[in-house]
NUTORDO-220727 format. One record per atom (N, C-alpha, C, CB): x, y, z. Coordinates in steps of 0.2 Angstrom, whole numbers, padded with zeros to 4 digits, always signed. Glycine has a CB too. Example, Ala and Ser with C-alpha at 12.3 -4.5 7.8 and 13.67 -1.06 7.14 Angstrom:
2
+0066-0028+0039;+0062-0022+0039;+0066-0016+0039;+0057-0022+0045;+0064-0011+0035;+0068-0005+0036;+0064+0000+0039;+0070-0003+0029;
//
This chain:
112
+0055+0000+0119;+0051+0004+0114;+0057+0008+0110;+0046+0009+0117;+0056+0009+0103;+0061+0012+0099;+0060+0020+0099;+0060+0009+0092;+0066+0023+0098;+0065+0030+0097;+0063+0032+0090;+0072+0033+0098;+0062+0028+0086;+0059+0029+0079;+0052+0029+0079;+0062+0024+0075;+0049+0035+0078;+0042+0036+0078;+0038+0032+0072;+0040+0043+0078;+0042+0031+0067;+0039+0027+0061;+0038+0020+0062;+0043+0029+0055;+0042+0017+0067;+0042+0010+0069;+0035+0008+0070;+0047+0007+0075;+0031+0012+0074;+0024+0011+0076;+0019+0011+0071;+0022+0016+0082;+0021+0014+0065;+0017+0015+0059;+0017+0009+0055;+0019+0021+0055;+0022+0004+0056;+0022-0001+0052;+0017-0007+0054;+0029-0004+0052;+0014-0009+0049;+0009-0015+0049;+0010-0019+0043;+0002-0013+0051;+0010-0026+0043;+0010-0030+0037;+0005-0028+0032;+0009-0037+0039;-0002-0027+0034;-0007-0025+0030;-0005-0018+0027;-0013-0025+0034;-0003-0013+0031;-0001-0007+0028;+0004-0007+0023;+0000-0002+0034;+0009-0011+0025;+0015-0012+0020;+0012-0015+0013;+0021-0016+0022;+0009-0021+0013;+0007-0024+0007;+0001-0020+0003;+0003-0031+0009;-0003-0016+0007;-0008-0012+0003;-0005-0006+0000;-0013-0009+0008;+0000-0003+0003;+0004+0003-0001;+0008+0000-0006;+0008+0007+0004;+0011-0006-0005;+0016-0008-0010;+0012-0010-0016;+0020-0015-0008;+0006-0014-0015;+0002-0016-0021;-0001-0010-0025;-0003-0021-0020;-0004-0005-0020;-0008+0000-0023;-0003+0005-0028;-0011+0005-0018;+0003+0006-0025;+0008+0011-0028;+0013+0008-0032;+0010+0016-0024;+0013+0002-0033;+0019-0002-0036;+0021+0001-0042;+0018-0009-0037;+0017+0003-0047;+0018+0006-0053;+0021+0013-0053;+0012+0006-0058;+0018+0016-0048;+0020+0024-0047;+0027+0024-0044;+0015+0028-0043;+0028+0020-0039;+0034+0020-0034;+0039+0017-0038;+0033+0016-0028;+0038+0012-0042;+0043+0008-0046;+0047+0003-0042;+0047+0013-0050;+0051+0000-0046;+0055-0006-0044;+0060-0003-0040;+0057-0010-0049;+0063+0003-0041;+0069+0005-0037;+0067+0007-0030;+0072+0012-0041;+0061+0009-0029;+0058+0010-0022;+0056+0003-0019;+0053+0015-0022;+0053-0001-0023;+0050-0007-0020;+0055-0012-0018;+0045-0010-0024;+0061-0013-0022;+0065-0018-0021;+0069-0018-0014;+0071-0018-0027;+0071-0012-0012;+0074-0012-0005;+0069-0013+0000;+0077-0006-0004;+0063-0011-0001;+0057-0012+0004;+0056-0019+0005;+0051-0007+0002;+0055-0022-0001;+0054-0030-0001;+0059-0034+0002;+0052-0033-0008;+0066-0032+0000;+0071-0036+0003;+0071-0035+0011;+0078-0033+0001;+0071-0029+0013;+0070-0028+0021;+0064-0031+0024;+0070-0020+0023;+0059-0031+0021;+0053-0035+0023;+0054-0042+0024;+0047-0034+0019;+0057-0045+0019;+0058-0052+0020;+0064-0054+0025;+0060-0055+0014;+0069-0049+0026;+0074-0050+0031;+0071-0049+0038;+0080-0044+0029;+0066-0044+0039;+0063-0043+0045;+0059-0049+0047;+0059-0037+0045;+0057-0053+0042;+0053-0059+0044;+0057-0065+0046;+0048-0061+0038;+0063-0065+0045;+0068-0070+0046;+0070-0070+0053;+0075-0070+0041;+0069-0075+0057;+0071-0076+0064;+0078-0075+0066;+0069-0082+0067;+0082-0076+0060;+0090-0075+0061;+0092-0067+0061;+0093-0078+0055;+0087-0063+0059;+0089-0056+0059;+0088-0053+0066;+0084-0052+0054;+0093-0050+0069;+0093-0047+0075;+0088-0042+0076;+0100-0044+0077;+0086-0041+0083;+0081-0036+0084;+0082-0029+0082;+0079-0036+0092;+0088-0027+0083;+0090-0020+0081;+0089-0019+0073;+0097-0018+0083;+0091-0024+0070;+0090-0024+0062;+0083-0024+0060;+0093-0030+0059;+0078-0028+0064;+0071-0028+0063;+0068-0021+0065;+0068-0033+0067;+0071-0018+0070;+0068-0011+0072;+0070-0006+0066;+0071-0009+0078;+0076-0006+0064;+0078-0002+0058;+0073-0003+0052;+0085-0004+0056;+0072-0009+0050;+0067-0011+0045;+0060-0008+0046;+0067-0018+0044;+0058-0010+0052;+0051-0007+0053;+0050+0000+0053;+0049-0010+0060;+0055+0003+0056;+0055+0011+0055;+0055+0013+0048;+0061+0013+0059;+0059+0010+0044;+0060+0013+0037;+0053+0011+0033;+0066+0009+0033;+0051+0005+0035;+0044+0003+0031;+0038+0007+0034;+0043-0005+0032;+0039+0009+0040;+0034+0013+0043;+0034+0020+0040;+0034+0013+0050;+0039+0022+0038;+0040+0029+0035;+0037+0028+0028;+0048+0032+0035;+0039+0023+0024;+0036+0021+0018;+0029+0021+0018;+0039+0015+0015;+0025+0018+0023;+0018+0017+0022;+0014+0023+0026;+0016+0011+0026;+0018+0027+0030;+0014+0032+0033;+0012+0038+0028;+0017+0035+0038;+0006+0040+0029;+0004+0046+0024;+0007+0053+0026;-0004+0047+0025;+0010+0053+0031;+0014+0060+0033;+0021+0058+0030;+0015+0061+0041;+0023+0063+0025;+0029+0062+0022;+0033+0069+0020;+0027+0058+0015;+0039+0068+0020;+0043+0074+0018;+0041+0077+0011;+0050+0073+0018;+0040+0073+0006;+0038+0074+0000;+0031+0070-0002;+0043+0073-0006;+0026+0073-0003;+0020+0069-0004;+0020+0064-0010;+0015+0074-0006;+0018+0058-0008;+0019+0052-0013;+0014+0053-0019;+0018+0046-0010;+0010+0058-0019;+0005+0059-0025;+0009+0061-0031;-0001+0063-0024;+0014+0064-0030;+0019+0067-0035;+0023+0061-0038;+0023+0073-0033;+0021+0059-0044;+0025+0054-0048;+0033+0055-0047;+0023+0053-0055;+0036+0050-0046;+0044+0050-0046;+0047+0054-0040;+0047+0053-0053;+0046+0060-0040;+0049+0064-0035;+0045+0063-0028;+0048+0072-0036;+0039+0061-0028;+0036+0060-0022;+0038+0054-0018;+0028+0059-0023;+0042+0049-0022;+0045+0044-0018;+0052+0044-0017;+0043+0037-0022;+0055+0050-0019;+0062+0051-0018;+0065+0050-0010;+0064+0057-0021;+0060+0053-0006;+0062+0053+0001;+0061+0046+0004;+0058+0059+0005;+0056+0043+0002;+0055+0036+0003;+0061+0031+0001;+0049+0033+0000;+0063+0032-0005;+0069+0029-0008;+0075+0030-0004;+0070+0031-0015;+0077+0036-0001;+0082+0038+0003;+0082+0035+0009;+0083+0045+0004;+0077+0034+0013;+0076+0031+0019;+0077+0024+0018;+0069+0032+0022;+0074+0021+0013;+0075+0014+0012;+0081+0012+0010;+0070+0011+0007;+0085+0016+0006;+0092+0014+0004;+0097+0014+0010;+0094+0019-0001;+0095+0019+0015;+0100+0020+0021;+0098+0014+0026;+0098+0028+0024;+0092+0012+0026;+0091+0007+0031;+0093+0000+0028;+0083+0006+0032;+0093+0000+0021;+0096-0006+0018;+0103-0007+0019;+0094-0006+0011;+0106-0001+0019;+0114-0001+0020;+0115-0003+0027;+0116+0006+0019;+0111-0001+0032;+0113-0002+0039;+0112-0009+0040;+0108+0002+0043;+0107-0013+0037;+0106-0020+0039;+0108-0025+0033;+0099-0021+0040;+0112-0022+0029;+0114-0026+0023;+0117-0033+0024;+0119-0023+0019;+0121-0033+0030;+0123-0040+0032;+0118-0045+0033;+0128-0040+0038;+0112-0043+0035;+0107-0048+0037;+0102-0049+0031;+0103-0045+0043;+0103-0046+0025;+0099-0048+0019;+0102-0053+0015;+0098-0041+0014;+0099-0059+0016;+0101-0065+0013;+0099-0066+0005;+0099-0071+0017;+0102-0070+0002;+0100-0072-0005;+0093-0074-0005;+0105-0077-0008;+0091-0077-0001;+0083-0080-0001;+0079-0074+0000;+0082-0085+0004;+0081-0068+0004;+0077-0062+0004;+0077-0059-0003;+0079-0058+0010;+0082-0058-0006;+0083-0055-0012;+0079-0059-0017;+0090-0054-0014;+0079-0065-0017;+0075-0069-0022;+0068-0068-0021;+0077-0077-0021;+0066-0068-0015;+0059-0067-0014;+0056-0060-0017;+0057-0068-0006;+0061-0055-0015;+0059-0049-0017;+0059-0048-0025;+0064-0044-0015;+0063-0051-0028;+0064-0051-0036;+0057-0055-0038;+0070-0055-0038;+0056-0061-0035;+0050-0064-0037;+0043-0060-0037;+0049-0071-0033;+0043-0056-0031;+0037-0052-0031;+0037-0047-0036;+0037-0049-0024;+0043-0044-0037;+0043-0038-0042;+0041-0041-0049;+0050-0035-0043;+0043-0047-0050;+0042-0050-0057;+0034-0051-0057;+0046-0058-0058;+0031-0053-0052;+0024-0054-0052;+0020-0048-0053;+0022-0058-0045;+0023-0042-0050;+0019-0036-0051;+0021-0033-0057;+0021-0032-0046;+0027-0033-0060;+0029-0029-0066;+0030-0033-0073;+0035-0027-0065;+0030-0039-0073;+0030-0043-0079;+0024-0045-0081;+0035-0048-0079;
//
């Protein structure tokens, strides 16, 4: 079991529900690292410690308990973005081109 309390908050349904519901409000800058990490975590080549990092960051993203409430446009997602960027940097070596491509395709679907 991880020391990260937000890892237990992560669920596939919770992630996709929040990502779809708040896509326009959160914006591409928040969703792109979230999606890249999500796809990296689904890859069996990604080590367990990296998946734990991803699920902790994504758990923070989807949990309603937040340092800055997400109902506030732009500012409300700044803490989420910080957590996602830090986690992305930690597991960057395991984010493959295919993960980035899937993330960009999903963003195109939602924003174009």
